[in-house]
C-alpha positions as a Markdown table, in Angstrom:
| # | Residue | x | y | z |
|---|---|---|---|---|
| 1 | Met | 30.1 | 298.3 | 173.7 |
| 2 | Arg | 27.0 | 299.0 | 171.5 |
| 3 | Phe | 26.6 | 302.4 | 173.0 |
| 4 | Asn | 30.2 | 303.2 | 171.7 |
| 5 | Phe | 29.0 | 302.0 | 168.3 |
| 6 | Ile | 26.1 | 304.4 | 168.4 |
| 7 | Arg | 28.1 | 307.4 | 169.4 |
| 8 | Met | 30.4 | 306.8 | 166.5 |
| 9 | Phe | 27.6 | 305.9 | 164.1 |
| 10 | Thr | 27.3 | 309.2 | 162.2 |
| 11 | Asp | 31.1 | 309.6 | 162.2 |
| 12 | Lys | 31.2 | 306.3 | 160.3 |
| 13 | Ala | 28.2 | 307.3 | 158.1 |
| 14 | Asn | 29.6 | 310.7 | 157.2 |
| 15 | Lys | 33.1 | 309.2 | 156.4 |
| 16 | Ile | 31.5 | 306.6 | 154.1 |
| 17 | Phe | 29.4 | 309.2 | 152.3 |
| 18 | Gln | 32.4 | 311.4 | 151.7 |
| 19 | Glu | 34.2 | 308.2 | 150.3 |
| 20 | Val | 31.3 | 307.5 | 148.0 |
| 21 | Ile | 31.1 | 311.1 | 146.6 |
| 22 | Ala | 34.9 | 311.2 | 146.0 |
| 23 | Lys | 34.8 | 307.9 | 144.2 |
| 24 | Tyr | 32.0 | 308.9 | 142.0 |
| 25 | His | 33.7 | 312.1 | 141.0 |
| 26 | Glu | 36.9 | 310.3 | 139.9 |
| 27 | Ile | 35.0 | 309.6 | 136.6 |
| 28 | Asp | 32.0 | 311.9 | 137.2 |
| 29 | Ser | 29.6 | 310.0 | 135.0 |
| 30 | Val | 26.1 | 308.7 | 135.7 |
| 31 | Asp | 26.8 | 305.8 | 133.4 |
| 32 | Gln | 29.8 | 304.4 | 135.3 |
| 33 | Ser | 29.8 | 301.0 | 136.9 |
| 34 | Phe | 29.2 | 300.6 | 140.5 |
| 35 | Ser | 31.3 | 298.4 | 142.9 |
| 36 | Asn | 30.7 | 298.3 | 146.6 |
| 37 | Pro | 34.0 | 298.0 | 148.6 |
| 38 | Tyr | 32.2 | 296.7 | 151.6 |
| 39 | Ser | 31.0 | 293.1 | 151.7 |
| 40 | Lys | 27.6 | 292.1 | 152.9 |
| 41 | Glu | 29.3 | 290.7 | 156.1 |
| 42 | Asp | 29.9 | 294.4 | 156.9 |
| 43 | Leu | 26.2 | 294.9 | 156.5 |
| 44 | Ile | 25.7 | 298.5 | 157.7 |
| 45 | Glu | 28.7 | 299.8 | 155.9 |
| 46 | His | 27.5 | 298.0 | 152.7 |
| 47 | Leu | 24.1 | 299.5 | 152.9 |
| 48 | Leu | 25.4 | 303.0 | 153.7 |
| 49 | Tyr | 27.8 | 303.0 | 150.7 |
| 50 | Arg | 25.1 | 301.7 | 148.3 |
| 51 | Lys | 22.6 | 304.3 | 149.7 |
| 52 | Cys | 24.9 | 307.3 | 149.0 |
| 53 | Trp | 25.8 | 306.0 | 145.6 |
| 54 | Ile | 22.2 | 306.0 | 144.6 |
| 55 | Asp | 21.7 | 309.5 | 146.0 |
| 56 | Thr | 24.9 | 310.7 | 144.2 |
| 57 | Val | 23.9 | 309.3 | 140.7 |
| 58 | Gln | 20.4 | 310.8 | 141.2 |
| 59 | Trp | 21.9 | 314.1 | 142.1 |
| 60 | His | 23.5 | 314.3 | 138.8 |
| 61 | Tyr | 20.5 | 312.9 | 137.0 |
| 62 | Glu | 18.6 | 315.9 | 138.4 |
| 63 | Asp | 21.3 | 318.3 | 137.0 |
| 64 | Ile | 21.1 | 316.7 | 133.5 |
| 65 | Ile | 17.4 | 316.7 | 133.2 |
| 66 | Arg | 17.3 | 320.5 | 134.0 |
| 67 | Asp | 19.3 | 321.2 | 130.7 |
| 68 | Pro | 16.9 | 323.5 | 128.7 |
| 69 | Gln | 18.4 | 322.0 | 125.6 |
| 70 | Ile | 17.9 | 318.4 | 126.5 |
| 71 | Asp | 16.3 | 316.2 | 123.8 |
| 72 | Pro | 12.7 | 315.4 | 124.7 |
| 73 | Val | 13.2 | 311.7 | 124.1 |
| 74 | Ala | 16.4 | 311.7 | 126.2 |
| 75 | Ala | 14.5 | 313.6 | 128.9 |
| 76 | Leu | 11.8 | 310.9 | 129.0 |
| 77 | Thr | 14.3 | 308.1 | 129.3 |
| 78 | Leu | 16.0 | 310.1 | 132.1 |
| 79 | Lys | 12.8 | 310.6 | 133.9 |
| 80 | Arg | 12.3 | 306.8 | 133.9 |
| 81 | Gln | 15.8 | 306.5 | 135.4 |
| 82 | Ile | 15.0 | 309.1 | 138.1 |
| 83 | Asp | 11.7 | 307.2 | 139.0 |
| 84 | Ala | 13.6 | 303.9 | 139.2 |
| 85 | Ser | 16.3 | 305.6 | 141.3 |
| 86 | Asn | 13.7 | 307.0 | 143.7 |
| 87 | Gln | 12.4 | 303.5 | 144.2 |
| 88 | Asp | 15.9 | 302.2 | 144.9 |
| 89 | Arg | 16.5 | 305.0 | 147.4 |
| 90 | Thr | 13.3 | 304.2 | 149.3 |
| 91 | Asp | 14.2 | 300.5 | 149.3 |
| 92 | Met | 17.6 | 301.2 | 150.7 |
| 93 | Val | 16.1 | 303.3 | 153.5 |
| 94 | Glu | 13.9 | 300.3 | 154.4 |
| 95 | Tyr | 16.8 | 298.0 | 154.4 |
| 96 | Ile | 18.7 | 300.3 | 156.7 |
| 97 | Asp | 15.8 | 300.5 | 159.1 |
| 98 | Ser | 15.4 | 296.7 | 159.0 |
| 99 | Tyr | 19.0 | 296.6 | 160.1 |
| 100 | Phe | 18.2 | 298.7 | 163.1 |
| 101 | Leu | 15.1 | 296.8 | 163.9 |
| 102 | Glu | 17.3 | 293.6 | 164.0 |
| 103 | Thr | 19.9 | 295.4 | 166.1 |
| 104 | Tyr | 17.4 | 296.5 | 168.7 |
| 105 | Lys | 14.9 | 293.6 | 168.7 |
| 106 | Ala | 15.9 | 292.6 | 172.2 |
| 107 | Ile | 15.4 | 296.2 | 173.6 |
| 108 | Glu | 12.3 | 296.5 | 175.7 |
| 109 | Ala | 10.8 | 299.9 | 175.4 |
| 110 | Lys | 9.9 | 301.7 | 178.6 |
| 111 | Val | 6.2 | 302.2 | 179.5 |
| 112 | Asp | 6.5 | 306.0 | 178.7 |
| 113 | Ala | 8.7 | 305.5 | 175.6 |
| 114 | Thr | 7.8 | 307.7 | 172.6 |
| 115 | Ile | 8.1 | 307.3 | 168.9 |
| 116 | Asn | 10.2 | 309.7 | 166.8 |
| 117 | Thr | 8.8 | 311.7 | 163.8 |
| 118 | Glu | 11.0 | 309.7 | 161.5 |
| 119 | Ser | 12.9 | 306.5 | 161.6 |
| 120 | Pro | 16.7 | 306.4 | 161.9 |
| 121 | Ala | 17.2 | 305.5 | 158.3 |
| 122 | Trp | 15.2 | 308.5 | 157.0 |
| 123 | Gly | 17.4 | 310.7 | 159.2 |
| 124 | Ile | 20.4 | 309.0 | 157.5 |
| 125 | Asp | 18.8 | 309.6 | 154.1 |
| 126 | Arg | 18.9 | 313.3 | 154.9 |
| 127 | Leu | 22.5 | 313.1 | 156.1 |
| 128 | Ser | 23.4 | 311.5 | 152.7 |
| 129 | Ile | 21.8 | 314.2 | 150.7 |
| 130 | Leu | 23.5 | 316.8 | 153.0 |
| 131 | Ala | 26.9 | 315.3 | 152.2 |
| 132 | Leu | 26.2 | 315.9 | 148.5 |
| 133 | Lys | 25.0 | 319.6 | 149.3 |
| 134 | Ile | 28.3 | 320.1 | 151.1 |
| 135 | Tyr | 30.5 | 318.7 | 148.5 |
| 136 | His | 28.9 | 320.7 | 145.7 |
| 137 | Met | 28.6 | 323.9 | 147.7 |
| 138 | Asn | 32.2 | 323.7 | 148.5 |
| 139 | Glu | 33.0 | 323.3 | 144.8 |
| 140 | Glu | 31.1 | 326.6 | 144.1 |
| 141 | Ala | 32.7 | 328.3 | 147.0 |
| 142 | Thr | 36.2 | 327.5 | 145.6 |
| 143 | Arg | 35.5 | 327.7 | 141.9 |
| 144 | Glu | 38.4 | 329.6 | 140.2 |
| 145 | Asp | 36.3 | 331.1 | 137.5 |
| 146 | Ala | 33.5 | 332.4 | 139.8 |
| 147 | Ser | 33.2 | 335.9 | 141.0 |
| 148 | Ala | 34.3 | 337.0 | 144.5 |
| 149 | Asn | 30.6 | 337.7 | 145.3 |
| 150 | His | 29.6 | 334.2 | 144.2 |
| 151 | Lys | 32.3 | 332.5 | 146.3 |
| 152 | Glu | 31.4 | 334.6 | 149.4 |
| 153 | Ala | 27.7 | 333.8 | 149.0 |
| 154 | Cys | 28.4 | 330.1 | 148.6 |
| 155 | Gln | 30.8 | 330.1 | 151.5 |
| 156 | Lys | 28.1 | 331.5 | 153.7 |
| 157 | Lys | 25.8 | 328.7 | 152.6 |
| 158 | Leu | 28.5 | 326.2 | 153.1 |
| 159 | Asp | 29.0 | 327.3 | 156.7 |
| 160 | Val | 25.2 | 326.7 | 157.4 |
| 161 | Leu | 25.3 | 323.3 | 155.7 |
| 162 | Leu | 28.3 | 322.2 | 157.8 |
| 163 | Glu | 26.5 | 323.4 | 160.9 |
| 164 | Gln | 23.4 | 321.5 | 159.8 |
| 165 | Arg | 25.5 | 318.3 | 159.5 |
| 166 | Val | 26.6 | 318.6 | 163.1 |
| 167 | Asp | 23.1 | 319.1 | 164.3 |
| 168 | Leu | 21.6 | 316.3 | 162.2 |
| 169 | Ser | 24.4 | 313.9 | 163.2 |
| 170 | Thr | 23.9 | 314.7 | 166.8 |
| 171 | Ala | 20.1 | 314.1 | 166.4 |
| 172 | Ile | 20.6 | 310.8 | 164.8 |
| 173 | Asp | 23.1 | 309.6 | 167.4 |
| 174 | Thr | 20.8 | 310.7 | 170.1 |
| 175 | Leu | 17.8 | 308.9 | 168.6 |
| 176 | Leu | 19.8 | 305.7 | 168.4 |
| 177 | Ser | 21.0 | 306.0 | 172.0 |
| 178 | Asp | 17.4 | 306.7 | 173.1 |
| 179 | Ile | 16.2 | 303.6 | 171.2 |
| 180 | Glu | 18.9 | 301.5 | 172.9 |
| 181 | Lys | 18.0 | 302.8 | 176.3 |
| 182 | Gly | 14.2 | 302.2 | 175.7 |
| 183 | Asp | 13.3 | 305.8 | 175.8 |
| 184 | Lys | 12.3 | 305.7 | 172.2 |
| 185 | Tyr | 10.9 | 302.9 | 170.1 |
| 186 | Met | 10.8 | 302.6 | 166.3 |
| 187 | Lys | 8.4 | 301.4 | 163.7 |
| 188 | Val | 9.0 | 301.1 | 160.0 |
| 189 | Tyr | 6.0 | 301.9 | 157.8 |
| 190 | Lys | 6.6 | 300.8 | 154.2 |
| 191 | Gln | 6.3 | 303.8 | 151.8 |
| 192 | Met | 3.5 | 302.0 | 149.8 |
| 193 | Lys | 4.2 | 304.1 | 146.7 |
| 194 | Met | 1.3 | 303.8 | 144.3 |
| 195 | Tyr | 2.6 | 305.4 | 141.0 |
| 196 | Asn | 4.9 | 302.4 | 140.2 |
| 197 | Asp | 2.3 | 299.7 | 140.9 |
| 198 | Asp | 0.4 | 298.3 | 138.0 |
| 199 | Glu | -2.7 | 297.8 | 140.2 |
| 200 | Leu | -2.6 | 301.1 | 142.1 |
| 201 | Asn | -1.7 | 303.6 | 139.4 |
| 202 | Pro | -4.9 | 304.0 | 137.3 |
| 203 | Val | -2.9 | 304.9 | 134.2 |
| 204 | Leu | -0.8 | 301.8 | 134.3 |
| 205 | Arg | -3.8 | 299.7 | 135.2 |
| 206 | Ser | -5.7 | 300.9 | 132.2 |
| 207 | Gln | -3.0 | 299.7 | 129.9 |
| 208 | Lys | -3.1 | 296.1 | 131.2 |
């Protein structure tokens, strides 16, 4: 039964990511309120929805801050928001990995089991960002006021992104399957970011 869940996992994730991005663009504002339609009883769905919402808002933060006419004071405020968003993003990745650690805690790794270069949640992080790339590249490939050359170039990029989503989804599903079979094992290393820590960032420490 669990194996069936794994094989459908990225189908579930990709569907939720598309749901998030479509919901965000109904208002299309970084200041809009957030509401998670999935309860904490549906834990993985809840986490996936929240993760992609953070990514989607940050995607648009990054667009805004690149405005060459942006007010410097507003840019500094936005930079602080981006920093906070990055921390939220990292926290969500760790929450998702904690979910997988709990799910597979009874699995005994084989003697010759190996570790992957990244944990399942960091693969899912990439999948969430990829969903945003696909959405916005599709916008550019179909933008009515764009030139034919622009649309053609963006369609080619979109085709590559869609292929990349298939490959990444397959890799994530395979990793989860390998963990369940004991062929792979996972560890979670906290990111240990230093720049937000009053004790580890020398600039912040000097102001205490």
